[in-house]
N, C-alpha and C positions, 0 to 999 in steps of 0.2 A: 240107251236108256238103262236106269242100273238097275240090277236083276232085283225079280219081285221078293217080297217076305215069303217067310216060309209060310206052309198053307194053315197052320196053326197060331199064327201071329195076327192078331188083329190088323187091321188098317188104320193109319194114323193119317188124321188128315195135314195135308200140307197147311201150314200156316201163313207163306209168303212164297210167292212165284216171282223170281230172278230174272227179267228177260235182259237178253244181249241185244241192239238193236239194227244192224247193218243186216239184211236180208232174212230178219228175226221176226222182230216187231214190226219193221216197216220192209217193203221190197225196193233193194237198190242200196248203194254204197254213198251212204255223205259225201266221204271226201273227195271220192270221183266226181262228184257234180251233179248226181241223180237225182233228180227230184223227187225224193221217196217221197211213198205213198202207204197208208195201213189198207191193208185188204180189211172187206168188212166182215169178214167171218172172225179175223183175229181182234176187229175192234169188239167184237160181239162179245169173244171170250174174256177180253179185258173189262168189260161194264160186268159180263156174268161172276168173275171170280171176287168183281169188287162186291156185287151185291150177295155174294156168300161167306163176307166178313174175311177174306183171304187178301193179306197184304201184297202188294207188286211194288218191286225196286227194279233197278236199271244197273246191270254192270254192262259196259260198253268200252271197247278200244276207239275211243274218239277226240275229238278237240271239247269239251265239256262245254263252253258257250254255246257255239250253232249248232251242237246236237241235240241241248235241252230248250233254244228256240223253236228247232223243229218241232219238238215236242209237242211245245204250246200251242204253236201253229198249226197241228193235226187234233190240235185238242183232247189230251190226254195226259199232259202233264199232271194233271192234279189228279189222276189216279194211284202216282208212284211217291210211295213215303219217302224214298231213299233214291239219290241215283251216283253213283259211283263211274263217273265218264274220265279215264283217262288212259296212260301207255302201261298201267303196270298190270300184273296177271289178274287173269279173273278170279283166280282162287282166294287172294287177296282182298278180292273187291267183295267178292260172297262172305266170307267170313267178315268181312267187316259190318256188313248187313245184318247177318244172322247175330253179330256182337253187341250192336246197336239196339238193335229191337229184343234182345236178350230171347233169343229162339234158340233151341238145341237145334242140332244142322240136319237131323232125321225131320225136322218139320218144313225142313226149304226144297226149294225147286228150283231148277237151273237149265233156261230154256235158249241152246245156241244153234246156230245152222253150222258150227265149225268141227267135226270131230276131235279135231286136236285141241280144242278150247275144253271140248267134254272133256276129256281126257286128262285135262291138266287139272280142272276140277276135282274130277274124282280120287286122281290121284293123292294132292294135298286135302281134300274135304270128302272120306270115304263114304258118309252118309246122307252128305247132299245126295237128292234125287237129280241125276240130269236127262234131260228130254230133247230129241233133235228138233227142229224147227217145223219140221213137217207134221208133229204133233202138235204145234200149238192151239190148232186148231178143235184138235179131239180133248184137250184137257177137262173142259166141263162134263162129258161124257165118262171119266175116271173115277173111281171110288177116293182116291186120295185125294182129290180135288170137289167132294161132296160130301160137305156135313151132314151128320144126322139130323140134325135141327139148326135153322136160321133163325136167329133172335133178333128182336129189335136192337140190342146192341151192338151183335155182330154185323148188322147191317149197317152200323155209323162208326166201324171199327178204323177205317181209314180217318173218318174226320176225328174220332180222339185220339190218333198216332200224332196225326198232325198239329194238331193244339199241343200235344206233348213237345214235339218240336220246338214251337213259339214260347211254351214254358221253361222247357229247358234254356232257350237259347237268353232268353231273361233272365235265369238262376244265374248261367254263366257272366253276364255283365252286373250282376248283383254285386255291390261293395262290403254289404255287411253280412253278419254271421249268419248260420243258416237258420236257427230259428225265427231269423227276423225275416229272410226271405219268406219260408213258410206261412206265418203270419201276412206277408202282404199277398197271399194270393188269396185269403178268405173260404181258406177251406171248410168243407163241411160233410162230415159225414152221419149218414141214416143209418140204425138197425134197427131192421124189422121183420115180420113173423111173413118168412113166405108165402105168396098166393099160389093158387095152381097155373096162374101164366106165367111167374117167378121160376118154374121149376125146370123149365127147357135154357134157360142161361144157367140155372144151379150145376145142371149136371154139366154143360159145357166149361164151367170153372174147372169142374173135377177132373174134366180129360184135359185140359189144356194146361192146367197149370202144373208143372212141375217142381221149381223149386220150392214155389212155395205153400204145399200141398203136405199136410204134416204125416199124412199115413200114404200118400202115392194110391188110396183105395177110390175107385171109380164108383160112383154111384150113379145110376140109370134114373132117367125121367121118372121110370116103374117103380123104381126102389123108392124115390123120396117120395111120389105121390100115395104111397101105402103108409109112409112115415107121416102125412102130414095128417091123417086122421087118426093117429095115435096121441092120446093124450100126453103120455111122458114123455115125448117126442119137439122137440122144437126145431124146426130149421127155421135159421137166421139169415135173411138175405143185407149185403152190407153195400151199400151204394157213396158214393163221393163226388163230388163237384166244387170248382171252384170260380174266379172268373174269367178262367180262359173257358167255361163251360162245365159239360159233363162230363165223370170219366164212366158213366152206367153202372151196371154191377160190378162191383170189385172184390165180395169175398160171399164165403157161403162158412154156416156153421152148423154143427146138429150137436145138438145137445140133448141127451135122455138125464129126465128130471128122476129124482128119489125123495125120499125125506131126510135121509144122512148124506146123500153123497151126488153130484152131478156129475155126469159122463161126458165131459168132452169127445166126441168121437172122430169127427175132422173139424179142420178149418184149413180153409183154403184160400190165397188171398192173388188177385194179379201182382203179377213183377211189376208192372208200371206205378204200383202206389206203394211199394217197399220204401222209395226215401221218406214219403211222408208219414211215416209208422203208423201204417194200417192194422200191420198184424199186431202191434202192441198195443194199439188203442182198443182193437176189439179184447185181447186178453184182457186187458187191465179194467174194462167195463165188467165183462163175464165173472174174473176174479170179484169185483164190488157187487156185482149182484148176488153171488154166492154168499158174499158177508153177509151180505141184507138178510137174505134165507137161512141162514145158520148152516151151511152144509158146507163138506168137505168139496175140492172139485180136484177130477182126475181128466187127463188127459191121454189121449191115443197118439203115442207118434211111432211110426215105422220106417227107419230108415232107407232111405233108395240113395241111388246114385247121383241125384241133385239136390235133396231136401235140407243138406247140411244147416242151414241158413234156418229151419224152422226150429230143431233144436236149439239153436242159439236163444230164438227168441221166448221157447218157453223156460227157456233156464235165467234167461235174462228177466223174466217175470215173476222170476222165485220158484218154479215146478221143479221138484227134487225126485230122486229116487226112493226118496221116503219108505217104508215099509208099514200102512197103515191098516187097523182094522175094517175101517171104510171100504177095503179092497173087496173084501170078503162078499161085500153088497152085489159086487160085479160079477158077471157071466165070467169064465176063465177064455182067456183067447188063445189063438192060433200055437204060441210060442215067438213068432216074430214082432209082437206088436209091445212095446214099452209102454208101461201103466206110469204116467209122473204123475204127482202126487202136489198138493197144497193146500195148506190151512187156510182159508182166505179170511183178510182183512182188509178194512176200506182203503178205495184208491180215489186221490184225489182227480177231478175232470181234467180231461186232456187239455194241456195249454196252448197250442197252436191249432185247433180247431175247434169247429162247434159240432158237439155230439147229441142228437136227437136219438133216443133209443127205445125200442119197450120195453117196460117193468118187467120184467123176467121175473124177480122175486115177487113182486105182489100176485104174481099168476101160480108160483111155486113156495108155497111159505112152509118151512120148515114144522 
């Protein structure tokens, strides 16, 4: 097993468990003709991880078709969003799984009965957490497999990812321009004021999202709940759906409103909807609302090792380092946070999706 985190470092919840098959997920070796079976405790672990919103995948040295067929016969194939079954190195399979899911390596766990296989993965992917097969039945008791909260979206995370696989498959076979494909999806976005029941998912987005989090700052459920009753703050929940199904809650924005300037303190969107322009749509809508209210807009950006794409999104939306007198309206920052400014002008409605949004400007006129 990988070494423990330093005592002062918070536990990072695992996002995906990658299972070996022979003598790990099931008892026996398939190619040796064993009638492989899954222990009831392992089956309970698979179902339990799924109910907590932790995705699961397979990395196995086996012939693909008979191995996948056996997973189907055992009634567990549906729980695995990806299966890398072949004869290449396990580290390659685990890396491909992390890349396809767009997960950082430290959020991936690998379970295998062979010390040599775990060592090979650990050597090439040192941030992946490795566990021996005998630990499989204990995973649900470990803190890294125990999310602080389990939301409605997390319980259906696997189904949403599987829908995304079908979506991406159709995109690959689509012959026209990308904009035409987006139009064919019948995308819908809703931006609404978060309710108390939404806050756990909003907190989860600030925790789980690293590439598309403008500040990398975690807002706890308690932090958000305190702001929910503050008339100057707007906590905005972003949800999306298309003809393949719901994407669930895919974004959160925290805006402090004032008579002369609105302060976008947080914007985080799921990596799953980057290709649909979700972040740009939210930013353009917010710029338009600020223009309607006759106020300037300032956005916080704090660079991390993974969120460069968010700075690009802000710049593309028109935010600059311009020093404006409106910045004096805002409290001083720690020095790590950049204040990006825009003098808003009206923006057109999005062209590739239907947007339904709360009229923010009507609630906070200048």
